[in-house]
C-alpha positions as CSV (number, residue, x, y, z in Angstrom):
1,M,-111.1,63.2,-209.5
2,K,-111.6,67.0,-209.4
3,Q,-114.4,66.6,-206.9
4,R,-112.1,64.4,-204.7
5,I,-109.3,67.0,-204.7
6,L,-111.5,70.1,-204.1
7,S,-113.9,68.7,-201.3
8,G,-113.6,67.1,-197.9
9,W,-110.5,69.0,-196.6
10,N,-109.8,68.6,-192.9
11,F,-106.8,69.1,-190.6
12,I,-105.3,65.7,-191.1
13,R,-105.5,65.9,-194.9
14,I,-103.8,69.3,-194.8
15,L,-101.2,67.9,-192.4
16,Y,-100.4,64.9,-194.7
17,L,-100.1,67.2,-197.8
18,A,-97.8,69.7,-195.9
19,A,-95.6,66.9,-194.5
20,G,-95.4,65.2,-197.9
21,I,-94.4,68.5,-199.6
22,M,-91.7,69.1,-196.9
23,I,-90.4,65.6,-197.3
24,L,-90.3,66.0,-201.0
25,I,-88.4,69.3,-200.9
26,Q,-85.8,68.0,-198.4
27,S,-85.3,64.8,-200.3
28,I,-84.8,66.5,-203.6
29,A,-82.4,68.9,-202.0
30,G,-80.4,66.1,-200.4
31,R,-80.8,63.8,-203.4
32,Q,-82.4,61.0,-201.3
33,W,-84.3,59.0,-203.8
34,A,-86.1,56.9,-201.2
35,G,-87.3,60.0,-199.5
36,I,-88.8,61.3,-202.7
37,I,-90.9,58.2,-202.9
38,V,-92.1,58.6,-199.3
39,G,-92.8,62.3,-199.7
40,A,-94.7,61.7,-202.9
41,Y,-96.8,59.0,-201.1
42,F,-97.7,61.3,-198.2
43,A,-98.4,64.2,-200.6
44,A,-100.7,62.0,-202.7
45,M,-102.5,60.8,-199.6
46,G,-103.3,64.4,-198.7
47,L,-104.1,65.6,-202.1
48,F,-106.3,62.8,-203.3
49,A,-107.8,61.8,-199.9
50,I,-106.7,58.2,-199.8
51,G,-105.7,56.0,-196.9
52,C,-105.5,57.6,-193.5
53,A,-105.8,61.1,-194.8
54,A,-109.4,60.3,-195.8
55,G,-110.1,59.1,-192.2
56,K,-110.3,55.4,-193.1
57,C,-107.8,54.2,-190.5
58,Y,-110.0,54.4,-187.5
59,Y,-112.3,51.5,-186.8
60,P,-114.4,51.6,-183.7
61,S,-114.1,48.6,-181.4
62,Q,-116.9,46.1,-181.5
63,T,-117.5,45.0,-177.9
64,K,-121.0,43.8,-178.4
65,N,-120.4,40.9,-180.8
66,K,-117.1,39.6,-179.6
67,P,-117.0,35.8,-179.4
68,E,-116.2,34.3,-176.1
69,I,-112.9,32.6,-175.7
70,A,-113.2,29.1,-174.3
71,E,-110.7,27.9,-171.7
72,A,-108.1,25.5,-173.0
73,E,-107.6,22.2,-171.2
74,F,-104.1,20.8,-171.1
75,E,-103.1,17.2,-170.4
76,E,-99.7,16.5,-169.0
77,I,-97.7,13.8,-170.9
78,K,-95.1,11.8,-169.0
């Protein structure tokens, strides 16, 4: 856990942590309980490198192995 917190910092991770902390502060000041949950989630993503803060939201497109889509045939019913 300590290794995960101390290594692998990038701009997105810092941005998630900063946004989470700002949301937390504003939510606590305004007593918005749902905002506290959202802020804690974003701060945890940045601090522990989980989810999109760890860079796991980007998946390159796979254009090589796409299956071909067959043409559909329709029959008119009277």
